[in-house]
N, C-alpha and C positions, 0 to 999 in steps of 0.2 A: 504494500500500500504506500501511496505517495505521502510524504510528510509535508505539512504546510507550516511555514514559519510564523505567519500572522495568526492572530486569534480571530476566529470567525464569530461574528455577532449574529445570533438567530433569535427567533421570537420565544421559543419554549423548549421544554424537555424532549418532546417528540422530534423536533428539528435537530437537536443535539444528537440524538440516537441515529438519525438518518445520516448526519455528517460523519459520525464516528464509524458507521458501517461502510463508508465510502473512502475516507482519507484519514490519515493520522493528524488530528488537529485538536487544539483546545478551543473551547467555545465560551461565550458569555451570552446568557439568555436575558432578553429584555422583559420577559413575562408578559408578552403581548403588547398591546398599545398603551398599557399602563406603565410606561417607562419612567422610572424614578430618577431623581437627581443623583442618588447614590450609584445607580446603574450607569448613568451618563458619565459620572466621574471615573468609574472602573473602566469604561470604554476609552475614555480620554487617556488614562494611565496606560492601558494596553497599547493604544496607538503610539504613545511616546516611547514605549519600550520595545515592542515587537512589531507594531503595525496591526491594523485590523482589516478584515474584509466583511462588509455588511452584506448579509445574505438573508433577506426577508422574503416573505411570501409574495407572489405576484398578484396581489389584490390591493384594495384601497388602504386597509390598515397597515399592510406591509410597506406601501409607498409612504404613508404618513410617518411610520417609525424611521424609515430610511432618511426622510427629510429632517426629522428632529435630530437624528444623529449627525447628519451632515452639517447642520447649523451649529451644533455644539462642538463637533470635532471636525473642523475643515481639513480637507486633504486625505480623506480615507479612501479605501478601495471598495469597489462594489462588484458583486457577482449577481447575475440575473438569471432566473429560471424562466423558461417559456411557460405560460399558463397551462398550455396543453400537456406539459411534462409534470405538472404539479397537481393534477386533478385526482381526487380519491376515487377508488373503485365505486361504481354506482353513483358517480357525480355528487358525493356527499362531502363536499368541501374542497378547498384549494390550499396547498401548502408545501413547504419544503419537505415535510415529513412523508408526503405521498410520492415524491419523486424517486425515480430509479437511481441506483448507484451510478450508472453511466451518465444520466442527466446532471447529477450533482457534480461529478468529476468534470464534465464538459463546461459547466458554468464556472467552476473554480479555475479551470485552465484558461478561461477567457475573461478573467477579472479586468476591470477598468479602474484606473486611478484618477481620482478627482484632483484637479489642479487647485492650488490655493488661491490664485488670482487669474482670472481669465484675461488673456492678452487679446489681440485683435481676433476677430472672428475668422475661423478657417472655412467654415461653411456658412453662407449667408442665407437670409430669408428668401432672396431671389433664387438661390440654388434649389431650395425646397420647392418653390413654386414651379421652376423649370422642370423639375423631376416629377411633378404631379403628386407631391406628398402633402399638398394642402389645397383646399378649394375645389377639388374634383369629386365626381361621384364615386370613384374607387380609391380615393386618397387614404381612407382608413386601412383598407387592405394593403395598400402599398407601404404604409408606415409599419404595419405588422411585419411584412417581409423584411424591410430595412432594419427594424429593431431586432429581428431574429438573426439576420446576417451579421450585424455589428455587436450582438450580445448586449443590447441595451434595454431589452424588455419592450413592452408596448407602451406607447405614449401618444398624446394628442400632438398636433403640429408645433405648438409653442414649446411643449416639453421636449420634443425631438430636437428642435433648434437649440434649446438650452443644453441638452445632454451632449449633442454633437460637439459643441464648443467647450463645454465644461470638461469633457473627457478627451479633448484635443484630437478628435477623429480627423485624420488628415484628408485632404482632397482625394488622394489616391485610394485610401480605405473606403471613402464615400463612393468613389467611382466604381470600385470593385463590387460594393454592395448593390449599386444601381445595375451593374451588369448581371448580377444574380437575379435581381428583380425582373429585368427585361427578359432574361432567358426563361424565367418562371412563367411570365405572361405569354410567351410564345408557345408554350406547351399546351 
């Protein structure tokens, strides 16, 4: 099993178990969206000593927790699971704990580091519009494909623009994701 240097931040005990059956890693649990200041301080300390990877569920509460942590601990790393990889059997919930070992490893291998300060935009709003990622009848689907290709999760157009620049996705990476999108549409 692969050893992960950083401490992985998850929502609960079931997520920790899923991580530990996939990789050798330490975790910090937020105990769901009731993330306390004590937990945030532990996360901050972990970030300063070993680094952290935020790995929350691909749902609204998971996004909220991710945002709270990012605001309190700028510059952390993020791993994203596709929602389709995190659905429980019988469609009874979504979460890291339901993901396969392979999906968890894939997400961790494609971790993205958040920059402390955003420099000039690498990908502009005009780039998104030209690629049909906003304002079109199939923009949502196109963003889903781009989010999957770049391992950023699903997001609306404004969130996509922010994440592309926050995680410093290069124009070349963006172009490669667009090529995958176009080949997907040709099929």
